[in-house]
C-alpha positions as CSV (number, residue, x, y, z in Angstrom):
1,M,95.1,7.5,46.3
2,C,94.6,7.4,50.0
3,V,97.0,9.4,52.1
4,Q,98.5,8.2,55.4
5,P,100.3,10.9,57.4
6,Y,102.5,9.7,60.2
7,R,105.0,10.9,62.7
8,G,108.5,9.9,61.9
9,F,112.2,10.7,61.7
10,G,113.9,12.6,59.0
11,C,115.0,9.3,57.4
12,G,111.3,8.4,56.9
13,H,111.1,5.7,59.5
14,R,108.2,5.7,62.0
15,D,108.5,7.3,65.4
16,E,107.0,4.6,67.6
17,N,106.4,7.2,70.3
18,G,104.5,9.5,67.9
19,T,100.8,10.0,68.0
20,P,98.9,7.8,65.4
21,M,97.3,9.9,62.7
22,K,94.1,9.2,60.8
23,P,94.3,8.4,57.1
24,Q,92.8,10.6,54.5
25,L,90.7,8.2,52.3
26,C,90.2,8.9,48.7
27,Q,86.6,9.2,47.5
28,A,84.5,7.9,44.7
29,P,85.0,7.1,41.9
30,L,88.6,6.3,42.9
31,R,87.4,4.3,45.9
32,L,83.9,3.2,47.0
33,R,82.8,3.6,50.6
34,H,82.9,-0.2,51.3
35,E,86.4,-0.7,49.8
36,P,89.5,-0.8,52.0
37,M,92.2,1.9,52.0
38,C,94.6,1.9,49.1
39,D,97.5,-0.5,49.6
40,P,100.0,1.0,49.7
41,P,98.7,4.5,50.5
42,T,100.7,7.7,49.8
43,Y,102.7,8.3,52.9
44,I,103.2,11.8,54.2
45,L,105.9,12.3,56.8
46,R,105.3,14.6,59.7
47,D,108.9,15.1,60.8
48,N,109.5,14.9,64.5
49,G,112.5,17.1,64.2
50,Q,114.9,14.6,65.8
51,G,117.0,13.8,62.7
52,D,117.4,10.2,61.5
53,C,116.2,7.3,63.5
54,P,118.8,5.5,65.7
55,V,119.3,2.7,63.2
56,C,119.9,5.0,60.2
57,R,122.1,7.3,62.3
58,G,124.2,4.3,63.4
59,I,124.7,3.1,59.9
60,L,125.6,6.5,58.5
61,E,128.0,7.4,61.3
62,S,129.8,4.1,60.9
63,L,130.0,4.5,57.1
64,Q,131.2,8.1,57.4
65,A,133.9,7.1,59.9
66,A,135.1,4.4,57.5
67,W,135.2,6.8,54.6
68,S,136.9,9.6,56.6
69,E,139.6,7.1,57.6
70,Q,140.1,5.9,54.0
71,R,140.1,9.4,52.6
72,E,142.8,10.5,55.2
73,K,144.9,7.5,54.3
74,W,144.8,8.1,50.6
75,S,145.5,11.8,51.1
76,Q,148.5,11.2,53.3
77,E,149.9,8.6,50.9
78,D,149.1,10.8,47.9
79,S,147.4,7.8,46.5
80,L,144.7,10.0,44.8
81,P,144.7,13.7,44.0
82,G,142.7,16.0,46.2
83,G,140.3,16.8,43.3
84,E,139.4,13.1,42.9
85,L,139.0,12.7,46.7
86,G,136.6,15.6,46.6
87,R,134.7,14.1,43.7
88,I,134.4,10.8,45.6
89,N,133.1,12.6,48.6
90,R,130.4,14.3,46.5
91,E,129.4,11.0,44.9
92,I,129.0,9.4,48.3
93,R,126.8,12.3,49.5
94,E,124.7,12.2,46.4
95,S,124.3,8.5,46.7
96,R,123.1,8.8,50.3
97,A,120.7,11.6,49.3
98,A,119.2,9.4,46.6
99,I,118.8,6.5,49.0
100,R,117.2,8.8,51.6
101,A,114.7,10.1,49.0
102,T,113.8,6.5,48.1
103,G,113.1,5.8,51.7
104,L,110.9,8.8,52.2
105,V,108.7,7.7,49.3
106,G,108.6,4.1,50.7
107,G,107.0,5.1,53.9
108,P,107.6,4.3,57.6
109,D,108.7,0.7,57.1
110,H,111.0,1.2,54.2
111,T,114.3,-0.8,53.8
112,A,116.2,1.7,51.7
113,H,118.7,2.2,54.4
114,Y,120.2,-1.2,53.8
115,G,121.5,0.2,50.5
116,Y,123.9,2.7,52.1
117,A,126.7,0.3,52.8
118,A,126.5,-1.4,49.4
119,S,126.4,1.9,47.5
120,Q,129.5,3.3,49.4
121,E,131.4,0.1,48.9
122,A,130.8,0.2,45.1
123,I,132.1,3.8,45.0
124,L,135.2,2.9,47.0
125,E,135.9,-0.2,44.9
126,E,136.1,2.0,41.8
127,A,138.4,4.3,43.7
128,R,140.7,1.4,44.8
129,E,141.0,0.3,41.1
130,L,142.0,3.9,40.3
131,V,144.6,3.9,43.1
132,T,146.1,0.7,41.6
133,E,146.2,2.2,38.1
134,L,147.8,5.4,39.4
135,W,150.4,3.5,41.3
136,E,151.4,1.7,38.1
137,L,151.7,5.1,36.3
138,D,153.8,6.5,39.2
139,D,156.1,3.5,39.1
140,D,156.5,3.8,35.4
141,W,157.3,7.5,35.7
142,L,159.9,6.9,38.5
143,D,161.6,4.1,36.6
144,N,162.0,6.2,33.5
145,L,163.2,9.2,35.5
146,R,165.8,7.0,37.2
147,I,167.0,5.7,33.8
148,I,167.4,9.2,32.4
149,R,169.1,10.5,35.5
150,G,171.5,7.6,35.3
151,F,172.6,8.7,31.8
152,G,173.6,12.1,33.2
153,T,172.7,13.8,29.9
154,V,169.7,15.9,31.2
155,P,170.4,18.6,33.8
156,E,168.8,18.2,37.2
157,V,167.0,21.5,36.9
158,S,165.4,20.2,33.6
159,L,164.4,16.9,35.3
160,R,162.7,18.8,38.1
161,S,160.8,20.9,35.5
162,Y,159.5,17.8,33.8
163,A,158.5,16.4,37.2
164,R,156.6,19.5,38.1
165,R,154.7,19.4,34.8
166,R,153.8,15.8,35.4
167,Q,152.8,16.5,39.0
168,R,150.5,19.3,37.9
169,A,148.8,17.0,35.5
170,R,148.5,14.3,38.2
171,D,147.0,16.8,40.7
172,A,144.3,17.8,38.1
173,M,143.4,14.2,37.3
174,T,140.1,12.5,38.2
175,R,138.7,9.1,37.4
176,R,137.0,10.5,34.3
177,T,140.3,12.0,33.0
178,W,142.6,9.2,33.9
179,Y,143.3,8.3,30.3
180,T,144.0,11.9,29.5
181,F,146.6,12.0,32.3
182,S,148.1,8.7,31.1
183,E,148.6,10.2,27.6
184,R,150.0,13.4,29.1
185,Q,152.6,11.4,31.1
186,Q,153.7,9.6,27.9
187,L,154.0,12.9,26.1
188,I,156.2,14.3,28.9
189,L,158.3,11.2,28.9
190,G,158.7,11.5,25.1
191,E,159.9,15.0,25.5
192,L,162.3,14.0,28.2
193,Y,163.8,11.2,26.1
194,D,164.1,13.6,23.1
195,E,166.1,15.9,25.3
196,H,168.3,13.0,26.4
197,R,168.9,11.9,22.8
198,Q,169.7,15.4,21.7
199,A,172.2,15.9,24.6
200,A,173.8,12.5,23.9
201,G,174.1,13.1,20.2
202,L,171.8,10.2,19.4
203,S,169.3,9.8,16.6
204,D,165.7,8.8,17.2
205,D,166.6,5.1,16.9
206,G,169.2,5.4,19.6
207,S,172.2,5.2,17.3
208,E,174.9,7.9,17.4
209,R,174.4,10.7,15.0
210,L,177.1,11.3,12.4
211,C,178.4,14.9,12.1
């Protein structure tokens, strides 16, 4: 395989102001003297030390600003736990690194950078779905807590204890453990209703227990 070194930016795109470099042609039997250079050749980047090219830099700065704004909004609204926000941040970084690696292999005219926006949007779309699912669980929890508090059978200190347990489970949740958290919430609610029934002197079916 013929090798074509070139001066370029860290993203793999060509530096138009860089000095052209001669290719290193492969020899027989891989290539005969009269045959053209391999197409495509193996590209070898000689980094100009200036970071990404202006186009890639602009794309990434815009995407990072959008993600930072969304992350701050979700954090302030407690829409997603901190651990999940950190996991999303890592996934975005890893996605960018993979796209960058693809571009470096593709040579000075690669178009891999067009994948940055689509990749980040796919990650954030999954996150938005999780936000919606978590809101539904939060609403269900608050509705049930309001019902139990209205009965006046469970002491406030006990209600706060249940709420702290549920919050700890929520804080530890990620997208991969959402179902586990959902089950945990139902378990805590079950214990809460059990305490209410016991305090109210009710049987499991809601009827009054006979002494």
